[in-house]
Structures are given as structure tokens and as C-alpha cells.
C-alpha positions in Angstrom: -52.6 -4.8 -32.9 -53.8 -4.9 -36.5 -57.1 -6.7 -37.3 -55.1 -8.8 -39.8 -52.7 -10.2 -37.1 -53.7 -13.1 -34.9 -50.5 -12.9 -32.8 -48.5 -9.8 -32.0 -45.3 -10.0 -30.0 -43.5 -6.8 -28.9 -40.0 -6.9 -27.5 -40.4 -10.0 -25.3 -37.5 -11.5 -23.3 -37.1 -14.6 -21.1 -34.1 -15.6 -19.0 -33.5 -18.9 -17.1 -30.8 -19.2 -14.5 -28.5 -16.7 -16.2 -29.3 -18.0 -19.7 -31.0 -15.7 -22.2 -33.5 -17.9 -23.9 -35.3 -15.1 -25.8 -34.2 -11.5 -26.1 -36.0 -8.4 -27.6 -38.2 -10.5 -29.9 -41.0 -8.8 -31.9 -43.1 -10.4 -34.6 -46.6 -10.4 -36.0 -48.4 -13.4 -37.4 -51.0 -12.5 -40.1 -54.4 -14.1 -40.1 -54.5 -17.2 -42.4 -50.7 -17.5 -42.7 -48.5 -20.5 -42.3 -45.9 -18.8 -40.2 -42.5 -20.5 -39.8 -40.8 -19.9 -36.5 -37.4 -21.3 -37.5 -34.0 -21.8 -36.1 -31.6 -24.5 -34.7 -32.4 -26.5 -31.6 -32.0 -24.3 -28.6 -32.6 -21.0 -30.5 -35.6 -20.0 -28.4 -38.5 -21.3 -30.5 -40.1 -23.5 -27.8 -39.7 -20.8 -25.2 -41.4 -18.3 -27.5 -44.3 -20.7 -28.1 -44.7 -21.4 -24.4 -44.9 -17.6 -23.8 -47.6 -17.3 -26.5 -49.5 -20.2 -24.8 -49.2 -18.3 -21.5 -47.4 -21.4 -20.0 -44.3 -19.2 -19.3 -44.6 -15.5 -18.6 -42.2 -13.1 -20.4 -39.8 -11.2 -18.2 -40.2 -8.2 -20.5 -42.5 -7.2 -23.4 -46.1 -7.9 -24.3 -48.0 -10.5 -26.3 -51.5 -10.1 -27.9 -53.7 -12.9 -29.2 -56.8 -12.1 -31.4 -56.4 -8.4 -30.5 -56.4 -8.9 -26.7 -53.5 -8.6 -24.2 -52.4 -12.1 -23.2 -53.6 -13.2 -19.8 -55.5 -16.2 -18.4 -56.8 -19.1 -20.4 -59.8 -17.6 -22.1 -58.3 -18.1 -25.6 -57.7 -21.8 -25.1 -60.8 -23.0 -27.0 -59.6 -21.0 -30.1 -56.1 -22.5 -30.1 -54.8 -26.0 -30.9 -51.3 -26.7 -29.5 -49.0 -29.6 -30.4 -46.1 -29.4 -28.1 -42.6 -30.7 -28.8 -42.9 -32.8 -25.7 -45.4 -35.5 -26.7 -48.0 -36.5 -24.1 -50.7 -39.2 -24.6 -52.5 -41.4 -22.1 -50.9 -44.6 -23.0 -53.4 -47.0 -21.3 -56.5 -45.3 -22.9 -58.0 -46.5 -26.2 -57.2 -44.2 -29.1 -60.7 -43.1 -29.9 -61.7 -42.7 -26.3 -58.7 -40.5 -25.7 -59.5 -38.3 -28.7 -63.1 -37.9 -27.6 -61.8 -36.9 -24.1 -59.5 -34.3 -25.6 -62.3 -32.9 -27.7 -64.6 -32.6 -24.7 -61.8 -30.8 -22.8 -62.0 -28.1 -25.5 -65.7 -27.8 -25.3 -66.8 -30.2 -28.0 -69.8 -32.4 -27.1 -69.2 -36.1 -27.0 -71.2 -37.0 -30.0 -69.6 -34.4 -32.2 -66.1 -35.3 -30.7 -66.6 -38.9 -31.6 -67.7 -38.1 -35.2 -64.7 -35.8 -35.7 -62.3 -38.4 -34.2 -63.7 -41.1 -36.6 -63.3 -38.7 -39.5 -59.7 -37.8 -38.7 -58.7 -41.4 -37.9 -59.9 -42.4 -41.3 -58.2 -39.5 -43.0 -54.8 -40.5 -41.4 -55.2 -44.3 -42.0 -55.7 -45.0 -38.3 -59.4 -46.1 -38.3 -58.5 -49.7 -37.4 -56.4 -48.5 -34.4 -59.3 -46.6 -32.8 -60.2 -49.4 -30.4 -56.6 -50.1 -29.5 -54.6 -48.7 -26.6 -52.2 -45.9 -27.3 -49.3 -47.9 -26.0 -49.8 -50.4 -28.9 -49.1 -47.8 -31.5 -45.8 -47.0 -33.1 -44.1 -43.7 -32.4 -45.2 -42.3 -35.8 -48.8 -43.4 -35.2 -48.8 -41.8 -31.8 -47.6 -38.6 -33.4 -50.5 -38.6 -35.8 -52.9 -39.3 -33.0 -51.6 -36.3 -31.1 -51.9 -34.2 -34.2 -55.6 -35.3 -34.5 -56.1 -34.3 -30.9 -54.9 -30.8 -31.7 -57.4 -30.5 -34.5 -60.7 -31.8 -33.2 -62.1 -28.5 -31.9 -61.4 -26.8 -35.2 -59.1 -24.1 -33.7 -58.6 -20.7 -35.4 -54.9 -20.7 -34.4 -52.7 -23.9 -34.6 -49.3 -23.9 -32.9 -47.2 -26.9 -34.0 -43.8 -27.4 -32.4 -41.7 -29.8 -34.5 -44.8 -31.6 -35.8 -42.9 -33.9 -38.2 -40.7 -35.5 -35.5 -40.8 -39.2 -35.7 -42.7 -39.3 -39.0 -41.6 -41.1 -42.2 -41.5 -39.1 -45.4 -44.9 -40.3 -46.6 -46.6 -39.2 -43.4 -44.7 -36.0 -43.4 -46.2 -35.2 -46.8 -49.7 -36.1 -45.5 -49.3 -33.6 -42.6 -47.9 -31.0 -44.9 -50.9 -31.3 -47.2 -53.2 -31.0 -44.2 -51.5 -27.9 -42.9 -51.7 -26.2 -46.3 -55.4 -27.1 -46.6 -56.2 -25.8 -43.1 -54.5 -22.5 -43.9 -56.4 -22.1 -47.2 -59.6 -22.8 -45.1 -58.8 -19.8 -42.9 -56.8 -21.2 -40.0 -53.6 -19.4 -38.9 -50.7 -21.7 -38.2 -47.4 -21.2 -36.4 -45.1 -23.9 -37.4 -41.8 -24.3 -35.4 -39.0 -26.3 -36.8 -35.2 -26.5 -37.2 -35.7 -28.2 -40.6 -35.4 -25.3 -43.1 -36.2 -27.5 -46.2 -39.5 -28.6 -44.7 -40.5 -25.1 -43.7 -39.6 -23.8 -47.2 -42.3 -26.1 -48.7 -45.2 -24.9 -46.6 -44.5 -21.5 -45.0 -45.6 -18.2 -46.6 -44.1 -16.1 -43.7 -40.9 -16.9 -41.8 -39.1 -15.6 -38.7 -35.6 -17.0 -38.2 -34.1 -16.8 -34.7 -30.7 -17.7 -33.4 -29.2 -17.4 -29.9 -32.6 -16.1 -28.8 -32.7 -13.2 -31.2 -34.5 -12.6 -34.5 -32.2 -12.5 -37.5 -34.9 -12.0 -40.2 -38.6 -11.8 -40.5 -41.1 -11.4 -43.4 -42.9 -13.0 -46.3 -40.9 -15.9 -47.8 -40.8 -14.5 -51.2 -39.7 -11.1 -49.9 -37.0 -12.6 -47.7 -35.6 -14.5 -50.6 -35.6 -11.3 -52.8 -34.0 -9.1 -50.2 -31.4 -11.6 -48.8 -30.8 -13.5 -52.0 -27.9 -12.3 -54.0 -27.0 -14.4 -57.0 -27.1 -18.1 -56.4 -26.4 -21.0 -58.7 -26.9 -24.8 -58.3 -24.2 -27.1 -59.8 -24.4 -30.9 -60.0 -21.4 -32.9 -61.1 -21.2 -36.4 -62.6 -19.0 -37.6 -59.7 -17.0 -36.2 -56.8 -13.6 -37.1 -58.2 -13.0 -33.8 -60.1 -15.5 -31.6 -58.2 -12.9 -30.3 -55.7 -10.6 -29.1 -58.4 -13.5 -27.6 -60.3 -14.6 -25.7 -57.2 -11.1 -24.4 -56.5 -11.0 -23.0 -60.0 -14.0 -20.7 -59.2 -13.2 -20.0 -55.6 -12.4 -16.4 -56.2 -15.9 -15.8 -57.7 -17.8 -17.3 -54.8 -18.9 -15.6 -51.5 -20.3 -18.8 -49.9 -20.6 -22.4 -51.0 -22.6 -25.3 -49.6 -20.7 -28.1 -51.3 -21.5 -31.8 -50.7 -19.1 -33.0 -53.5 -21.6 -34.0 -56.2 -24.0 -31.0 -55.6 -23.2 -27.4 -54.6 -25.3 -24.3 -54.0 -23.1 -21.3 -54.6 -23.6 -17.7 -53.6 -21.6 -15.6 -56.0 -19.7 -12.4 -55.1 -21.5 -9.2 -55.9 -21.4 -8.4 -59.7 -20.1 -11.9 -60.7 -21.9 -13.2 -63.8 -23.0 -16.8 -63.5 -21.8 -17.4 -67.1 -18.3 -16.7 -66.0 -18.5 -19.4 -63.3 -19.8 -21.9 -65.9 -17.0 -21.1 -68.3 -14.4 -21.6 -65.6 -15.9 -24.9 -64.6 -16.0 -26.2 -68.2 -12.3 -25.3 -68.6 -11.5 -27.8 -65.9 -12.9 -30.7 -67.9 -15.3 -31.8 -65.2 -18.6 -33.2 -66.4 -21.6 -31.1 -65.2 -25.1 -32.5 -65.0 -26.8 -29.3 -63.9 -26.0 -25.6 -63.8 -28.8 -23.1 -63.2 -29.5 -19.8 -61.4 -31.7 -20.5 -58.4 -33.4 -18.7 -55.5 -31.3 -19.1 -52.3 -32.6 -21.9 -50.0 -33.9 -20.9 -46.5 -31.0 -22.9 -45.1 -28.5 -20.9 -47.1 -30.2 -17.6 -46.0 -30.1 -18.8 -42.4 -26.4 -19.6 -42.5 -25.7 -16.3 -44.2 -27.6 -14.3 -41.6 -27.0 -16.3 -38.4 -23.6 -17.7 -39.1 -22.6 -21.4 -39.4 -22.0 -21.7 -35.7 -25.5 -20.7 -34.8 -26.6 -24.2 -33.9 -23.6 -25.0 -31.7 -23.9 -21.6 -30.0 -27.6 -21.7 -29.4 -28.7 -21.5 -25.8 -30.5 -24.5 -24.3 -34.3 -24.5 -24.3 -35.9 -24.8 -20.9 -38.8 -27.2 -20.9 -40.4 -26.0 -17.6 -42.0 -22.7 -16.7 
């Protein structure tokens, strides 16, 4: 394993009761990266994370953490893990539970309490510290569990669907924290099926579908290699957009079209100016027309196919 990689996975596979959850998966997570493990629900993301955490053992292949072959729990103090299945002690008081979680990771009580107070203030939960967990909303509990993942200042953070249950404002708060932690030297594996969220914070991505990797690399490079020519078109209304789109259908390889807005991947060699001229001839009013980078969602659909989500194998929550 390279000294610059915190996690190295080599051709791992995992099967449950005849289902192939993960097949022939290899990837490397660079130190200091925000690494997006992306794909639809059931694609194999959680199973992969559970193998990295040594909760589930691969049927084939190897995993290295911090340069060592995976085995045992000796890396636990260096890792913060936020699982998709949330688990808090509902009858405990919030601050007491956070101090308990910190102590479980080797942080002494005084420092654990100070760190808990700091993070509760940072996430606007200070007044809830003396309250029982069961009194908090789902979003508040999600933030508390995120704090519990952070208190021992881990070198590697593994976050499985961390924004589930959060409103847009708190999603932005957590995104800012994740970016700050990465810039401070932490390595973050961020698993989600929300491509638009991942695109805002990840610098490396690995997209998997049906248990297999379909692409892997730095975000900028992935967009460059898999991009093609894309344009964004926004119409004044939906009334004439269908006719306008049909007028340029022979120039388009793939279109994500919601009626008022469309992201178009043009056929090879097609000049975007020709598309604009054709659209203008239809008489439709256009509010926006510009060449853009392809979105991660568009790249995923191109590489994995539009049926990837429906065809994905079910995740297995137990070892």
C-alpha cells in the first residue's frame, strides 16, 4: 500500500444467500481526501463499509488500513464511524452519552466533556445537553450521533448516508464541517446515493452499481474523461419545451429533461451552437443556454445505466 493511501481495497467480494453484494471491488482512498463511495440504494456501499470496519469479513480479496492488513480492532481508536443504522441510548442524557462514547474511544472524561460541550455549541445543541436523547427530534439525534463520531478526533471518518433526516440548513452545516475536517488532515469516506450532495464536497469518487465499480478517480478527472459535450437549457415554461426538444433530438445522445430545465449530452462532434440555433427556430423562449460540465448524476446514469437503482441487489445489514 502507498504511504499516501489510508485505505486500500484489492478485489474484495461478499455474497449473502446467493446474492452478490460486492464483486471484484478495488479502490484506494488517498490521505486527506473526501472520498465519495456513491451509488443507488442496494449497490453495495454499506456492505463495503462494513468490510472496511471489519464487521463483515470479505469472501475474497484483501483490505489494508493505515498500511496494515485488516484484522482485529486495533485501528478502532483511529476511526470514526457513523453507520446508516442509527443507534443512540434513548434514555441517556445527551451530554452524558457523548462523554460515554468518547471514553469508549480512549478519551478521558474531562477532555470528553469539554469536547462534547464544544461540539454541542457548534451544532446549536448546547441547551439540549441535559435532556434525554428521546426528547430530541430525528434531525437533532442525527447531529448528536455525528458529534459522537467526532469526539476522539479520528484520522479516518467513515460516514454512511450522514445527511439522512437533516433539513437543508443542517445539511450545509455538516458539509462545511466535513470540508473543514478534510482540510485539517482527516481522511473521509462519504457514502451516499445523493450524487448532487457528493458533487459539492468530494474530491475523489467511486461509483458502484450492482456490487461492481463502474468508475473511480479524482472528481475533476472523472468529469474530464467521461464528460463529452453537455449543455444546460432552461425554458420560460413547459408548454413549448417538448416541441423544442424534439427539434434537436437527432443531435442529442442523452437528455435529462424535466420540462423547464434540461441537461443534454450531445452526440460526438455536434456543435452546441447548432443546438441553440435549432431551438431558437422553434420560437420557444430560452432563459439559459450554456455549456457545462456533466453532473455526477449524469455520469452515473451514462456509466451504470438508468436501471441501476432498480436492479441493485439488496444490502444486508447483518454480518
